[in-house]
Structure formats: structure tokens, C-alpha cells
C-alpha positions, 0 to 999 in steps of 0.5 A, a space after each residue: 028245095 030252097 034257093 037263097 042268097 048265101 051268107 058267110 055261114 055257108 062258106 064252108 059248104 061252098 068251099 067243099 063243093 068247089 073243092 070237089 070240082 077241083 079234085 075231079 079236074 076239068 070243072 075249074 082251072 084250079 089244080 089244088 084245093 082252095 082254102 077257106 081264107 081264099 074263099 073269104 076273099 072271093 066271097 067279099 067281092 060279092 054283094 047285092 048287085 053280084 050275089 052268091 046263091 045256095 040251093 039247100 034242103 034240110 040245112 044241107 047245101 046242094 049247090 051254089 051259083 054266083 054272079 061275078 062282076 066282069 072287069 069290076 069298076 069299069 062302068 061300061 061293063 056294069 050290065 054284064 056278069 059272069 055266072 058260075 055254078 057248082 053242084 055237090 057230087 052227091 046231088 048231081 043229075 037231080 035237077 039242082 043245077 037246073 033250078 039254080 040256073 033258072 032262079 039266077 037267070 030270073 034274078 039277073 034280069 031283075 037286077 038289070 043285067 043285059 048279058 050273062 056269060 060263063 067261062 068253062 073248060 071245053 071238055 066240061 060237057 055237063 056244064 055246057 049242056 046245062 047252059 045250052 038248055 037255057 039258050 046260052 050260045 058259044 061266044 068264044 073259044 080259047 084253045 089249048 090254054 089250060 094245062 091239067 098236069 099234061 092234059 091240055 084243054 081250052 076254055 069256052 065262053 058261053 053267053 046269053 043276052 037277057 035284056 035288049 
């Protein structure tokens, strides 16, 4: 599997994978599928400092992972990024998430990030377990803040110190 920085040509696959998570609920806080137009705006917020990565094989995108600025423009927070990852439903439980997270952790260190964090729906055990494998720990819990059409959930914040 090849992991590389995403290009705008990957946006259709990235959006499809994200919308799979939306449809499954409890993987993201979006309740309706997102449009390519909305994802173009999101894509434009990423750059060399805050890249998006895709895992691909035979020109098929298996999953993606992004580093996003935390409170963009605030200089004191430039050494922290939010990590997000989504895997195509057909390729889950095959090590794609593991490979993406490993790759992005190393890349984040090279970029000079001191801390990474992830915000997860608190019932998303698969993502929590993946982060725990890489020594992310629970930094916070926002209880009962997400309403999935009557099912109330919270959000966890998991973090990892990369550099001291």
C-alpha cells in the first residue's frame, strides 16, 4: 500500500469515504452526507504544514488521514494538530488505519508537532482502540453533547505528546 499526500483529484474518493462514516453514524458528528463543494473548502484549509494523506493501492483509495490546525492563526497553538482518519468500508480491519496512523505520526514529528489530538464520538470504539495502540490517552470528555436523531452521545478528546 502506498501512502502519499492527497491531491484535489482524490477529493471524490475522500468524500465518498467520509460519507460512508456519516451514513453509519457515531463516526462523525455530521448527520447528512457532505458535498464535494463543502469538502473543497475543507481541502483548501490544508497545506504542507497540515496535510491530508491517502492510502492507495492499484489507484484505489483505501482510506485517508488528515492533520488539521487547532485554532488556526493562533501562534501559541502552531505545534498542535488534530488528527482525523477514515477508512473505506470495504477495507476496514485490514490494517489500513494502522498504516495510516503510523505514517502520519512519523510525518507529524518531522513537521515539528509537539502534540496531536483526536476528537471522537465516545461510542466509536474502533477509533478509540486504534489510537490507544499508539499511546494516545484520554485528555477529555464532553458528555452528552451530540444528538444523533435522539441518541445522545458525548465526545472524547484523545491526545499524544510527540516531542518534549
